[in-house]
C-alpha positions as CSV (number, residue, x, y, z in Angstrom):
1,M,-21.1,-11.9,-17.3
2,T,-22.8,-8.6,-16.3
3,G,-25.0,-8.2,-19.3
4,G,-23.3,-5.0,-20.2
5,E,-24.0,-3.4,-16.8
6,L,-20.3,-3.3,-15.9
7,V,-17.6,-2.2,-18.4
8,I,-14.0,-2.2,-17.4
9,S,-11.3,-0.5,-19.5
10,P,-8.1,-2.4,-20.4
11,G,-6.1,0.0,-18.3
12,T,-8.2,-0.6,-15.2
13,M,-8.2,-4.4,-15.8
14,Y,-4.5,-4.7,-16.3
15,G,-3.7,-2.4,-13.4
16,T,-6.0,-4.4,-11.1
17,L,-4.4,-7.7,-12.2
18,S,-0.9,-6.2,-11.6
19,K,-1.9,-5.1,-8.1
20,M,-3.6,-8.4,-7.3
21,E,-0.4,-10.2,-8.4
22,K,1.8,-8.0,-6.3
23,D,-0.5,-8.5,-3.3
24,G,-0.2,-12.3,-3.7
25,L,-3.9,-12.8,-4.5
26,I,-3.3,-14.3,-7.9
27,V,-0.3,-16.1,-9.5
28,F,0.8,-15.9,-13.2
29,E,0.4,-19.3,-14.8
30,R,1.3,-18.9,-18.4
31,E,0.8,-16.9,-21.6
32,E,-1.4,-18.1,-24.5
33,E,-1.7,-16.1,-27.7
34,K,-0.7,-12.8,-26.0
35,R,-3.1,-13.5,-23.1
36,K,-1.8,-13.9,-19.6
37,L,-3.5,-16.6,-17.5
38,Y,-3.6,-16.4,-13.8
39,R,-4.8,-18.7,-11.0
40,I,-6.0,-17.7,-7.6
41,S,-3.5,-18.2,-4.8
42,E,-4.3,-19.7,-1.4
43,L,-4.2,-16.2,0.1
44,G,-6.6,-15.1,-2.7
45,K,-9.0,-17.9,-1.8
46,E,-9.0,-16.9,1.9
47,I,-9.6,-13.2,1.0
48,L,-12.4,-14.2,-1.5
49,H,-14.1,-16.4,1.1
50,L,-14.0,-13.6,3.7
51,E,-15.4,-11.1,1.2
52,M,-18.2,-13.4,0.1
53,K,-19.2,-13.9,3.8
54,R,-19.1,-10.1,4.3
55,I,-21.4,-9.5,1.3
56,E,-23.7,-12.3,2.4
57,R,-24.0,-10.6,5.8
58,L,-24.8,-7.3,4.1
59,Y,-27.5,-9.0,2.0
60,K,-29.1,-10.8,5.0
61,N,-29.0,-7.6,7.0
62,S,-30.6,-5.6,4.2
63,K,-33.6,-7.9,3.9
64,G,-36.7,-6.2,5.3
65,V,-35.2,-2.8,5.1
66,K,-37.7,-0.4,3.5
67,I,-36.5,2.3,1.2
68,N,-38.5,5.5,0.9
69,E,-39.0,6.2,-2.8
């Protein structure tokens, strides 16, 4: 998805999934061939929507900002 720009170690990924599950952002669905499958919860959808709006605002506010190189 990131074209190799972002690499996440298994420890980081599983730790993050565990925290997200404890925080109620995702819900364990089932296991398939040693893979755990999750779905986003309603709370997770609300938080995701808020975060997307925040990032969109940052992007819009950064347009036209000149960076001295």
